[in-house]
C-alpha positions as CSV (number, residue, x, y, z in Angstrom):
1,M,-44.7,46.8,2.9
2,P,-43.5,43.6,4.7
3,K,-40.3,41.9,3.4
4,R,-40.8,38.7,1.6
5,N,-38.9,35.7,2.8
6,A,-36.2,34.2,0.5
7,A,-38.1,31.1,-0.4
8,S,-41.1,33.0,-1.9
9,W,-38.7,35.5,-3.5
10,I,-36.9,32.7,-5.3
11,N,-40.1,31.5,-7.0
12,N,-40.0,34.5,-9.3
13,P,-38.7,33.2,-12.7
14,K,-36.5,36.3,-13.2
15,I,-34.9,35.9,-9.8
16,R,-34.4,32.2,-10.3
17,Q,-32.7,32.9,-13.7
18,I,-30.3,35.4,-12.0
19,L,-29.4,32.9,-9.3
20,L,-28.8,30.1,-11.7
21,I,-26.3,32.3,-13.6
22,F,-24.3,32.7,-10.3
23,S,-24.1,28.9,-9.8
24,I,-20.5,29.2,-10.9
25,P,-18.4,32.2,-9.7
26,K,-19.0,35.3,-11.9
27,T,-18.5,39.0,-11.7
28,P,-21.6,41.2,-12.0
29,R,-20.5,42.4,-15.4
30,Q,-20.3,38.8,-16.7
31,A,-23.8,38.1,-15.4
32,E,-25.2,41.2,-17.0
33,K,-23.8,40.1,-20.4
34,E,-25.3,36.7,-20.1
35,L,-28.7,38.0,-19.0
36,L,-28.6,40.8,-21.5
37,V,-29.4,43.5,-18.9
38,K,-27.8,46.9,-18.5
39,K,-27.6,47.0,-14.7
40,L,-27.8,44.2,-12.2
41,K,-28.3,45.1,-8.6
42,L,-26.9,42.5,-6.2
43,K,-27.7,44.3,-2.9
44,P,-31.1,42.6,-2.4
45,F,-29.5,39.2,-3.1
46,L,-26.7,39.9,-0.6
47,E,-29.2,41.1,2.1
48,Q,-31.3,37.9,1.7
49,H,-28.0,35.8,2.0
50,L,-28.6,34.3,-1.4
51,L,-25.3,35.3,-2.9
52,R,-21.8,35.4,-1.3
53,C,-18.8,37.4,-2.4
54,L,-15.7,35.3,-2.7
55,N,-13.2,38.2,-2.6
56,P,-14.7,41.1,-0.7
57,G,-11.4,42.9,-0.3
58,C,-11.1,43.6,-4.0
59,R,-12.6,46.8,-5.4
60,K,-12.8,45.5,-9.0
61,G,-13.4,42.0,-10.2
62,R,-15.5,40.7,-7.3
63,L,-16.7,37.2,-7.7
64,Y,-20.1,36.2,-6.5
65,I,-21.5,32.7,-6.0
66,I,-24.8,31.3,-4.6
67,T,-24.8,30.1,-1.0
68,E,-25.6,26.6,0.2
69,K,-29.0,27.9,1.4
70,T,-29.8,29.0,-2.2
71,R,-28.7,25.7,-3.6
72,N,-31.2,24.0,-1.4
73,Y,-34.0,26.3,-2.5
74,L,-33.2,25.8,-6.2
């Protein structure tokens, strides 16, 4: 199965909703509570360079925000 590019992936309403949550810096736990989901996997977003970690050295309390590329797509 070929990988989809980021632009077509963002057109999915659920993906767009997740990205809009991260327009301000949040931890994954905060985003889960706002979206009312049990587990939010951020690896696909990081691989597509849609999210960026603000403090990668921290083990707990990592903050994520959307990248400039993502802002342009949205």
